[in-house]
RODO-2510 file (C-alpha; in nm, 4 decimals, decimal comma):
residues 264
     n   res          X          Y          Z
     1     m     1,4379     7,3101    -1,2353
     2     n     1,7312     7,1731    -1,4279
     3     t     1,6800     6,8559    -1,6411
     4     k     1,8777     6,6321    -1,3987
     5     h     1,6062     6,7154    -1,1119
     6     l     1,3104     6,6834    -1,3471
     7     k     1,4482     6,3402    -1,4419
     8     r     1,4757     6,2342    -1,0984
     9     r     1,1377     6,3410    -1,0041
    10     t     0,9884     6,1574    -1,3212
    11     l     1,1787     5,8250    -1,1859
    12     i     1,0292     5,8767    -0,8352
    13     t     0,6887     5,9360    -0,9635
    14     a     0,6899     5,6373    -1,1769
    15     a     0,8454     5,4192    -0,9083
    16     a     0,5737     5,5302    -0,6595
    17     a     0,2927     5,4567    -0,9404
    18     a     0,4302     5,1006    -0,9970
    19     l     0,4649     5,0402    -0,6170
    20     a     0,0856     5,1517    -0,5520
    21     t    -0,0159     4,9276    -0,8576
    22     g     0,1779     4,6343    -0,7211
    23     l     0,0297     4,6990    -0,3736
    24     a    -0,3356     4,7225    -0,5038
    25     g    -0,2845     4,3985    -0,7119
    26     t    -0,1485     4,2162    -0,4039
    27     a    -0,4515     4,3504    -0,2146
    28     i    -0,6963     4,2318    -0,4837
    29     a    -0,5231     3,9037    -0,5201
    30     q    -0,5584     3,8544    -0,1269
    31     m    -0,9292     3,9293    -0,1471
    32     r    -0,9968     3,6827    -0,3924
    33     p    -1,1491     3,3706    -0,2558
    34     g    -0,9146     3,0817    -0,2915
    35     k    -0,9655     2,7148    -0,2828
    36     p    -1,0638     2,5704     0,0498
    37     q    -0,7674     2,4214     0,2457
    38     v    -0,8073     2,0816     0,3975
    39     l    -0,5836     1,9445     0,6696
    40     v    -0,5519     1,5558     0,6733
    41     w    -0,4162     1,3360     0,9370
    42     k    -0,3229     0,9795     0,8106
    43     d    -0,0833     0,6959     0,8264
    44     p     0,1888     0,7340     0,5789
    45     n     0,1315     0,3670     0,4656
    46     c    -0,2419     0,4023     0,3976
    47     g    -0,2606     0,4020     0,0087
    48     c    -0,6571     0,4743     0,0158
    49     c    -0,6077     0,7769     0,2052
    50     n    -0,3726     0,9119    -0,0597
    51     d    -0,6284     0,8440    -0,3286
    52     w    -0,8939     1,0152    -0,1293
    53     i    -0,6516     1,3218    -0,1076
    54     s    -0,6157     1,3044    -0,4918
    55     h    -0,9842     1,3003    -0,5225
    56     l    -1,0137     1,6347    -0,3265
    57     q    -0,7564     1,8041    -0,5173
    58     e    -0,9297     1,7048    -0,8455
    59     n    -1,2503     1,8497    -0,7118
    60     g    -1,1309     2,2046    -0,5944
    61     f    -0,9514     2,1468    -0,2568
    62     e    -0,6064     2,2278    -0,1468
    63     v    -0,4835     1,9796     0,0893
    64     r    -0,2161     1,9486     0,3502
    65     a    -0,1318     1,6096     0,4812
    66     f     0,0363     1,4879     0,8088
    67     d     0,1610     1,1650     0,8220
    68     t     0,1266     1,0988     1,1797
    69     g    -0,1823     0,8780     1,2000
    70     n    -0,5219     0,9971     1,2697
    71     i    -0,6126     0,8338     1,6095
    72     a    -0,4911     1,1438     1,8118
    73     a    -0,6331     1,3907     1,5663
    74     r    -0,9771     1,2441     1,5637
    75     r    -0,9929     1,2383     1,9508
    76     r    -0,8677     1,5990     1,9531
    77     l    -1,1354     1,7102     1,7065
    78     g    -1,4100     1,5375     1,8892
    79     m    -1,5101     1,2743     1,6339
    80     p    -1,6550     0,9685     1,8193
    81     e    -1,4726     0,6457     1,7666
    82     s    -1,7829     0,4869     1,6197
    83     f    -1,7561     0,6921     1,3222
    84     g    -1,3930     0,6321     1,2738
    85     s    -1,2079     0,5456     0,9549
    86     c    -0,8502     0,5732     0,8320
    87     h    -0,8066     0,9487     0,8141
    88     t    -0,9253     1,2610     0,9921
    89     a    -0,9576     1,5992     0,8117
    90     q    -1,0631     1,9521     0,9121
    91     v    -1,1993     2,2264     0,6700
    92     g    -1,3933     2,5409     0,7399
    93     g    -1,4340     2,4600     1,0992
    94     y    -1,5758     2,1201     1,0238
    95     v    -1,4280     1,7464     1,0829
    96     i    -1,4299     1,5187     0,8001
    97     e    -1,3781     1,1607     0,8753
    98     g    -1,3153     0,8939     0,6239
    99     h    -1,3990     0,8667     0,2385
   100     v    -1,6290     1,1533     0,2315
   101     p    -1,6935     1,2702    -0,1513
   102     a    -1,5789     1,5951    -0,2340
   103     p    -1,9456     1,7165    -0,3408
   104     d    -2,0638     1,6552    -0,0016
   105     i    -1,7982     1,8522     0,1588
   106     h    -1,8663     2,1613    -0,0817
   107     r    -2,2250     2,1240     0,0148
   108     l    -2,1470     2,1408     0,3897
   109     l    -1,9176     2,4420     0,3370
   110     k    -2,2204     2,6254     0,1359
   111     e    -2,4842     2,5313     0,3762
   112     k    -2,3021     2,5712     0,7179
   113     p    -2,5230     2,3553     0,9203
   114     q    -2,4868     2,3368     1,3016
   115     a    -2,2861     2,0021     1,3206
   116     l    -1,9388     1,8680     1,4148
   117     g    -1,8816     1,7486     1,0555
   118     l    -1,9379     1,4480     0,8263
   119     s    -1,8419     1,0882     0,8326
   120     v    -1,8182     0,7854     0,6171
   121     p    -1,7586     0,5408     0,8960
   122     r    -1,5095     0,2466     0,7977
   123     m    -1,4068     0,2183     0,4265
   124     p    -1,6724     0,1211     0,2130
   125     i    -1,5706    -0,0198    -0,1538
   126     g    -1,6810     0,2303    -0,4017
   127     s    -1,6279     0,5408    -0,1990
   128     p    -1,3876     0,7989    -0,3331
   129     g    -1,0349     0,6502    -0,2553
   130     m    -1,1655     0,2908    -0,2501
   131     d    -1,2736     0,2814    -0,5829
   132     g    -0,9341     0,2033    -0,7697
   133     p    -0,9306    -0,0860    -1,0653
   134     e    -0,8327    -0,3335    -0,7917
   135     y    -1,1922    -0,3381    -0,6665
   136     g    -1,3275    -0,4411    -1,0127
   137     g    -1,6026    -0,1822    -1,0097
   138     r    -1,7329    -0,2922    -0,6946
   139     q    -1,9733    -0,0386    -0,5366
   140     d    -2,1095    -0,1273    -0,1668
   141     p    -2,3909     0,1075    -0,0525
   142     y    -2,2740     0,3496     0,2088
   143     d    -2,4195     0,6623     0,3777
   144     v    -2,2438     1,0008     0,4275
   145     l    -2,3365     1,0984     0,7990
   146     l    -2,3824     1,4424     0,9419
   147     v    -2,2457     1,4058     1,2802
   148     q    -2,3496     1,6413     1,5639
   149     r    -2,1401     1,7294     1,8660
   150     d    -2,3355     1,5195     2,0941
   151     g    -2,2551     1,2182     1,8950
   152     s    -2,5823     1,1782     1,7216
   153     s    -2,5997     1,1876     1,3395
   154     r    -2,8362     1,1565     1,0444
   155     v    -2,7736     1,0601     0,6829
   156     y    -2,6591     1,3589     0,4901
   157     a    -2,6185     1,1558     0,1478
   158     a    -2,6645     0,7906     0,0334
   159     y    -2,4732     0,6084    -0,2384
   160     h    -2,5174     0,2860    -0,4421
   161     q    -2,8500     0,2223    -0,2653
   162     t    -3,0148    -0,0897    -0,4130
   163     g    -3,3891    -0,0255    -0,3369
   164     g    -3,3945    -0,0575     0,0358
   165     g    -3,3573     0,3135     0,0924
   166     a    -3,1427     0,4916     0,3412
   167     r    -3,0044     0,2779     0,6223
   168     s    -2,9379     0,3916     0,9665
   169     a    -2,6007     0,4803     1,0966
   170     s    -2,5513     0,1704     1,2742
   171     e    -2,6599    -0,0460     0,9772
   172     g    -2,4099     0,1111     0,7653
   173     m    -2,1421     0,0823     0,9984
   174     q    -2,2168    -0,2942     1,0636
   175     r    -2,2205    -0,3663     0,6985
   176     t    -1,8813    -0,2214     0,6295
   177     s    -1,6899    -0,3253     0,9215
   178     t    -1,5071    -0,6473     0,9633
   179     d    -1,5062    -0,8485     1,2880
   180     a    -1,1798    -0,9482     1,4593
   181     a    -1,1007    -1,3023     1,4313
   182     g    -1,1371    -1,4862     1,7540
   183     a    -1,2063    -1,2275     1,9828
   184     g    -1,0137    -1,3981     2,2631
   185     s    -0,7223    -1,5475     2,0788
   186     t    -0,3659    -1,4322     2,0451
   187     d    -0,0657    -1,5371     1,8714
   188     a     0,2449    -1,6890     2,0509
   189     q     0,3560    -1,3381     2,1659
   190     g     0,0397    -1,2392     2,3249
   191     r    -0,0723    -1,0084     2,0020
   192     p    -0,4647    -1,0478     1,9257
   193     w    -0,5439    -1,1822     1,5910
   194     a    -0,7356    -1,0016     1,3291
   195     e    -0,9011    -1,0930     0,9994
   196     a    -0,8225    -0,9099     0,6750
   197     e    -0,8471    -0,9315     0,3030
   198     v    -0,5634    -0,8665     0,0830
   199     r    -0,6103    -0,5674    -0,1335
   200     r    -0,2744    -0,4920    -0,2892
   201     i     0,0966    -0,6397    -0,2646
   202     d     0,3933    -0,4243    -0,3188
   203     a     0,6896    -0,6798    -0,3334
   204     r     0,9368    -0,4192    -0,4069
   205     g     0,8371    -0,2272    -0,0901
   206     n     0,8002    -0,5524     0,1146
   207     r     0,4600    -0,4482     0,2124
   208     l     0,0939    -0,5360     0,1481
   209     s    -0,2558    -0,3334     0,1863
   210     l    -0,5017    -0,5086     0,3983
   211     r    -0,8659    -0,4324     0,4687
   212     h    -0,8824    -0,5506     0,8113
   213     g    -1,1003    -0,5488     1,1522
   214     p    -1,0099    -0,3804     1,4608
   215     i    -0,6524    -0,4194     1,5991
   216     p    -0,6823    -0,3966     1,9805
   217     n    -0,3138    -0,3825     2,0596
   218     l    -0,2330    -0,0909     1,8110
   219     d    -0,5661     0,0806     1,9029
   220     m    -0,6506     0,0824     1,5251
   221     p    -1,0221     0,0493     1,4081
   222     p    -1,1127    -0,1210     1,0888
   223     m    -0,9665     0,0348     0,7774
   224     t    -0,7591    -0,0412     0,4707
   225     m    -0,3900     0,0435     0,5025
   226     f    -0,0193    -0,0860     0,4232
   227     f     0,1632    -0,3166     0,6520
   228     q     0,5132    -0,4257     0,5984
   229     a     0,5735    -0,7879     0,6082
   230     s     0,8129    -0,9221     0,8862
   231     d     0,8595    -1,2231     0,6872
   232     p     0,9187    -1,1407     0,2971
   233     a     0,8100    -1,4906     0,2167
   234     m     0,4574    -1,3856     0,3107
   235     l     0,4267    -1,1685    -0,0086
   236     q     0,5017    -1,4840    -0,2284
   237     q     0,2213    -1,6943    -0,0403
   238     v    -0,0663    -1,4627    -0,0759
   239     k    -0,2669    -1,2923    -0,3582
   240     v    -0,5149    -1,0295    -0,3847
   241     g    -0,8358    -1,1281    -0,2335
   242     d    -0,7023    -1,3569    -0,0211
   243     r    -0,8652    -1,3697     0,3451
   244     i    -0,6115    -1,3977     0,6095
   245     r    -0,5872    -1,3956     1,0010
   246     f    -0,2866    -1,1986     1,1185
   247     s    -0,1047    -1,0205     1,4214
   248     a     0,0368    -0,6867     1,3938
   249     d     0,2592    -0,4554     1,5642
   250     k     0,4807    -0,1605     1,5331
   251     a     0,8370    -0,2702     1,4256
   252     n     1,1044     0,0096     1,3384
   253     n     0,8271     0,2465     1,3523
   254     q     0,6255     0,0917     1,0879
   255     y     0,3010    -0,1111     1,1065
   256     t     0,4122    -0,4612     1,0365
   257     v     0,2475    -0,7914     0,9969
   258     m     0,4132    -1,0174     1,2675
   259     q     0,2403    -1,3738     1,1931
   260     w    -0,0334    -1,4753     0,9475
   261     q    -0,2503    -1,7745     0,8539
   262     p    -0,4701    -1,8382     0,5505
   263     m    -0,8528    -1,8533     0,6120
   264     q    -1,0634    -2,1210     0,4693
***
């Protein structure tokens, strides 16, 4: 065999070995368990949803978010409306509703109980994503509920309890929900009034974050999210912590405060 053929064979052998090594490395990498991937459906204007996503990412989850709202996703995945919050997620075959702490999701994936998933109904202050500096360190008691496919639930974890022990699911939801203002009343255009507390003001973005009660005309349960202000002057007339009565609608494909009144 001449030198030229020998060099060619050597090169082919080396290339084959490198390819085999690369393929083996790829296979090994694929076999290594990665971070659990969480799919999240939320409104693009919901600041507390984004904060909850950051909490998951900081605690070992990969997150893919869909800014399409979560009402359709909640219904499609079978989570009862009574357990609703501002975002709906899916991970490992389970449904996650609301501001569920990351350790409880890790525990769920490890224990693998027979269940639909977990829920923290509404948006209790002090839960992950609802614990920013604007809340002044406030920590409301809340429960993480293990929700069954038949709609029943039990307490999976309890947080910030003050000696009264774990509460029932209905008690937890009642404490953290905000009632609509004047159930039968509407604004001049027939939109129902709701009550809210101002949480953040973004004058540059012409929007404000409200922790509000149900908004029937938008099919929106109690939650905390950003709304555009139809009248920019509103942002100069309210401050964080104010209680207001407001009506809302979708304008230019954005949830918008249409009319508002201060509450005494």
